[in-house]
N, C-alpha and C positions, 0 to 999 in steps of 0.2 A: 504494500500499499505505500502511495505517495503521502507521506506526513503531510507535507507543506500544503499539498492541494488538498487532504481531507482536513485541515484545520480549517481552510480557507471556507472550505464548503460547510463546515459545521458553524462557524462564526457567521456565516450569512443567515443560517439558519436561526441560530440563538439572537441576531439582532431584530428578525420578525417576532420573537417573542418578547424582546424589550419593547418594542412599540406598544405592547398590549398594557391595559390597565390592571391595577393589581386586582380588581372585580373580575376582570377578565381571565386572569391567571388563575385565582382562586376557584373559579368555575371548574377548571381543569384538572383540580385534584383527583386523582383515581383514576384519569382517562388517559394513560399513555399514547403517544401517538408515534406512531411506526410508518415510514414511507422510504420510498428512494428517490436520489436525484440523481443525475447522469452529470458528471464534471466536462469541463471542458476539453479534458484528454479522452473521453468518452470512457471513463469508468464509472460504474454504476455504484453508489455507495447506499447503504442502508443507515438509516438514521432512526434514531428514537428518542424523544423528547417526552420528558415528564416533570409535572410540577407536585412538588411535596411540602410540607411544613418542614423548616429547617431544624427541628430538632422533636424529642419527642414532648416537652413541655407545651409544645403550640404556644410558641412566644408570636404567632402571626408571621412572623417573616418568612418568605416563602423563597425556597430554592428552585430555579429552573435547571433542569441537567439534560445536557443533550450528550450522547454517544452515537459514535459513527464506525463503521466497519467496511471493507469492500468485499465480503461475503468469504474470505479465504481464512486462513488460520488466525487472522485478526480479529474474526468474529469472536474469537475466545477471550481477547483483551483488547477491545474497542478503544479507540481515542475519547476522550470523554472532556467537556466544558460545563461551567456552569455560571448562574450568578444569582444574587440575593437582591431580593425587592422586599421594603418595609413597607406597612399598609399605606403610608403618606405616600407613597407611590418613588421614594427615594430609592437608589442603589445602595446597598450595605457595602461596605468596605471599598467604596471608589472615590 
C-alpha cells in the first residue's frame, strides 16, 4: 500500500466529517460507515469511518476515527487517523 497516497485519501474523508456539526456526528454513533474510494493511481481503498464517545465516562467529546487499507495484508493493520470534537463544535487538542 502506498502510505502517502492512503494518508491523503483518508485525510480527504476525515475532512468531510470535520465539516459536519457536533449534532450530525452525534447521530452517527453506533453506525460505522464502510465504503471504497479509488485513488488517482487506480488503487481501490476500503475506508471505515466511525464516531464514538472519546471515553467510557461519556464526557460528550466525540472521536471520529477513520481506517484505510488496500485489501491486501494491510487489511490486518489498517492505517488510522482521527479527530476529537467537543459539544461546542471546537476541535480538541488542535
